[in-house]
Structure formats: structure tokens, C-alpha cells
ZAMARGU-4260 file (C-alpha; in steps of 0.2 Angstrom, whole numbers, plus 5000, padded with zeros to 4 digits):
<rodrens>
0) 5013/4978/4999 | 5001/4973/5013 | 4985/4982/5007 | 4969/4972/5011 | 4951/4976/5010
5) 4941/4979/5027 | 4933/4962/5027 | 4951/4953/5027 | 4954/4961/5044 | 4937/4961/5052
10) 4932/4943/5049 | 4947/4936/5058 | 4944/4949/5072 | 4926/4943/5074 | 4932/4925/5075
15) 4946/4928/5087 | 4937/4941/5099 | 4947/4957/5095 | 4944/4973/5087 | 4954/4984/5074
20) 4957/5002/5076 | 4951/5013/5062 | 4962/5028/5065 | 4957/5045/5058 | 4971/5053/5048
25) 4974/5071/5044 | 4991/5071/5037 | 5007/5062/5033 | 5015/5063/5050 | 5000/5055/5060
30) 4997/5042/5047 | 5015/5037/5047 | 5015/5036/5066 | 4999/5025/5066 | 5007/5013/5054
35) 5023/5012/5063 | 5013/5008/5079 | 5004/4994/5070 | 5021/4987/5064 | 5028/4988/5081
40) 5014/4976/5088 | 5012/4966/5072 | 4993/4970/5071 | 4982/4977/5057 | 4978/4995/5055
45) 4964/5004/5046 | 4970/5021/5039 | 4954/5032/5037 | 4951/5048/5027 | 4936/5057/5033
50) 4928/5073/5026 | 4939/5085/5035 | 4955/5076/5029 | 4948/5075/5011 | 4944/5094/5012
55) 4962/5097/5016 | 4970/5085/5004 | 4964/5077/4988 | 4959/5059/4988 | 4972/5054/4975
60) 4986/5061/4986 | 4979/5052/5001 | 4977/5036/4992 | 4995/5037/4986 | 5001/5042/5003
65) 4992/5028/5012 | 4998/5015/4999 | 5016/5021/5001 | 5015/5018/5020 | 5007/5001/5017
70) 5022/4996/5006 | 5034/4999/5020 | 5026/4987/5033 | 5022/4969/5034 | 5006/4970/5043
75) 4989/4972/5035 | 4984/4989/5030 | 4966/4995/5025 | 4965/5011/5016 | 4947/5017/5020
80) 4935/5031/5015 | 4926/5037/5031 | 4909/5045/5029 | 4907/5045/5010 | 4890/5054/5008
85) 4888/5052/4990 | 4891/5038/4977 | 4904/5049/4969 | 4914/5050/4985 | 4915/5031/4985
90) 4919/5030/4966 | 4933/5043/4968 | 4940/5033/4983 | 4941/5017/4973 | 4949/5026/4958
95) 4962/5032/4970 | 4967/5015/4976 | 4957/5014/4992 | 4953/4996/4998 | 4937/5000/5008
100) 4923/5013/5007 | 4910/5019/5019 | 4894/5025/5013 | 4885/5035/5026 | 4866/5035/5022
105) 4862/5037/5041 | 4852/5053/5038 | 4841/5045/5024 | 4825/5035/5027 | 4828/5016/5030
110) 4822/5012/5013 | 4833/5024/5004 | 4848/5020/5015 | 4846/5002/5011 | 4844/5005/4992
115) 4859/5017/4991 | 4870/5007/5002 | 4866/4991/4993 | 4871/4999/4976 | 4887/5005/4983
120) 4891/4989/4991 | 4888/4980/4975 | 4900/4992/4965 | 4913/4991/4978 | 4913/4972/4979
125) 4914/4971/4960 | 4930/4981/4962 | 4937/4970/4976 | 4934/4983/4989 | 4925/4982/5005
130) 4910/4992/5010 | 4904/4999/5027 | 4887/5006/5030 | 4878/5015/5045 | 4861/5012/5052
135) 4854/5023/5066 | 4863/5040/5067 | 4879/5043/5077 | 4878/5062/5083 | 4892/5074/5087
140) 4897/5082/5104 | 4889/5099/5105 | 4881/5096/5088 | 4867/5085/5080 | 4859/5072/5092
145) 4861/5053/5090 | 4847/5042/5084 | 4849/5025/5092 | 4850/5010/5081 | 4834/4999/5081
150) 4839/4980/5081 | 4826/4975/5069 | 4831/4989/5056 | 4849/4983/5059 | 4845/4966/5054
155) 4835/4971/5038 | 4849/4983/5034 | 4863/4970/5035 | 4853/4957/5026 | 4847/4968/5012
160) 4863/4978/5009 | 4877/4965/5010 | 4889/4977/5019 | 4905/4970/5026 | 4903/4980/5042
165) 4889/4990/5050 | 4891/5006/5060 | 4879/5007/5074 | 4873/5020/5086 | 4872/5014/5104
170) 4877/5028/5115 | 4893/5033/5105 | 4896/5051/5099 | 4908/5059/5087 | 4921/5072/5093
175) 4920/5068/5112 | 4936/5075/5121 | 4934/5063/5136 | 4926/5047/5141 | 4907/5048/5140
180) 4894/5038/5150 | 4898/5022/5141 | 4889/5012/5127 | 4872/5004/5129 | 4877/4986/5130
185) 4859/4979/5130 | 4856/4987/5113 | 4873/4980/5107 | 4867/4962/5112 | 4850/4964/5104
190) 4859/4969/5088 | 4871/4955/5089 | 4856/4943/5092 | 4849/4947/5075 | 4864/4949/5063
195) 4881/4942/5061 | 4890/4956/5052 | 4905/4964/5061 | 4900/4980/5070 | 4908/4997/5070
200) 4909/5010/5084 | 4911/5028/5077 | 4917/5040/5090 | 4927/5027/5099 | 4938/5040/5108
205) 4922/5044/5119 | 4920/5026/5125 | 4928/5022/5142 | 4944/5013/5139 | 4939/4998/5150
210) 4922/4996/5141 | 4931/4998/5124 | 4943/4984/5128 | 4930/4972/5136 | 4918/4974/5120
215) 4933/4971/5109 | 4935/4954/5117 | 4917/4949/5120 | 4906/4956/5107 | 4903/4958/5088
220) 4911/4975/5088 | 4926/4973/5077 | 4931/4991/5073 | 4933/5006/5084 | 4936/5022/5075
225) 4948/5032/5085 | 4952/5050/5081 | 4949/5063/5094 | 4960/5056/5108 | 4975/5054/5096
230) 4972/5072/5089 | 4973/5078/5107 | 4990/5069/5108 | 4996/5078/5092 | 4990/5095/5099
235) 4998/5093/5116 | 5015/5087/5108 | 5015/5101/5096 | 5012/5114/5110 | 5026/5106/5121
240) 5038/5106/5106 | 5035/5124/5102 | 5036/5129/5121 | 5052/5120/5124 | 5060/5128/5109
245) 5052/5145/5105 | 5065/5148/5091 | 5060/5133/5081 | 5052/5137/5065 | 5055/5123/5052
250) 5040/5113/5049 | 5049/5097/5046 | 5059/5098/5062 | 5043/5103/5072 | 5033/5088/5065
255) 5047/5076/5067 | 5047/5078/5086 | 5029/5074/5088 | 5028/5058/5079 | 5035/5048/5094
260) 5021/5053/5106 | 5008/5049/5093 | 5016/5032/5090 | 5016/5028/5108 | 4998/5033/5111
265) 4993/5023/5096 | 5002/5008/5103 | 4992/5009/5119 | 4976/5010/5109 | 4980/4995/5098
270) 4985/4985/5114 | 4968/4989/5122 | 4959/4981/5107 | 4967/4964/5109 | 4985/4963/5101
</rodrens>
């Protein structure tokens, strides 16, 4: 079993100038492809269950599934709750065997976000589990607008909450289907100057690949959440499989044919972050 908490992979990444991919999982096939890609390169992987995934599959099932995948490889695997909006989400994840939780209090006032995140971080640490928090607000493509992270607030948040990782808003956005305008590197450097906690970029698929690779090597950004670009590979491979064989109807046969493209795309993502 290679299950580890988030801090066990982010602290070496911070030290060595690399980043770890937090891959957004929606089912068995993509999670298995992600884990196989990490095994191919011999690098850690963070399997993430976000709100959409949890609405489709119960947390205990996800926990068992991710833990089973971790048991079959010899690279570090973090089982991570992404965007837990309530303490109950984080408690349920810990009970289901997750090794890391994210409490997303980014819509709260600074004081409330600090208070609630600190309480959840304390609870998680008591259970041997890591905790990620968010300061600022990372918006959504064609949805809610972002609120950039204030460096002073970031320093206070990191100091007062004791989180193991801090998600920041620096021009990134969830659910971008193509590379955006890039991250605000001046804001990243200002945040780095006042805190030593590993930084996290949500919406990593929307960051130009060259900038993503450069920041993985030269900044305190140690975790890029990658979802949309790999889900696009899933969709393209699925459509091609059905177009190539219109008579195909068996779910297991269909999904077995799309794992290789997802695995290959994930290998490329992992390499770009400093394998």
C-alpha cells in the first residue's frame, strides 16, 4: 500500500523544484489510467474526488476504489477530497479512508474562512490526514468571476490555519477548455515572499503548458489540479471508439479502449511537471 497524506508529496516537491498533479477523477477507468501513468514514470499522483464525482458515486465507494488502485502500484498515492464545502464533507472523507481533504471556504469572509479552515485542519491532522485550504476565489469559465488572492491575507491565512497546502487565485479559472492568458506571476511572487506553504493552482488545465512547466520548477506552486484537459481526451477517445465500431455496445469493451489515450495524455502532464 502506497497511500500517503498530501504533505508527504508536496514538501519534497517544494524542496526539489517540481509539482504534483492533482487529477480530477470521475470513475474507475480514468482513475486507473491516471495511476498507471504515475507508475510508468515513477512519480506520485493525487487522485481527487470533487463535488461532481461525489454526486455520482458515494464517498465510501470512492475511498475503496482509490485505495485499491494505490495497493497495486509502488508510487505514492494521495487520496484527496477536492472542494469540501462543509466540515461534514471532510469528516465523511476521512471516515472513507481519504488521506487528504480540502476545505473550500473561499466564499466566506476572511475571519470565517480562517476559523473554519483551522478547525478542519486540526481535525484532519489529529487523524493523520493533510488539509488544503483556499484564499481568494478561483472562478469558473462562463460562471462566477474570480477574486484574486491578496498576499497579506494569504500570509495571515497560512499562519493562522496551519494548512499543508494553500490554493490561490492568480489568474487561474476552473473548467477552461483551452489555454488562457496565463497566471499573474507578480502576484505569485508576492505571495511566495510572505509564506512558505506549498501553493496550489486549481484550474490547471487553463494554464499555458509552458508556464505550467516553468512554475513547477521555479516557484512554490507544488500542485496543479488537472481535470478538463484529461476529460477532453476521454470524450474524444470515446467518440472515436464508437465511430470506429458503431456496433459496439458493451460498456466494459468501450471503456477498455479509451484507457490508453487517457494514460498517454496523463504521462505527458506528469512529465511537464518535473518527473
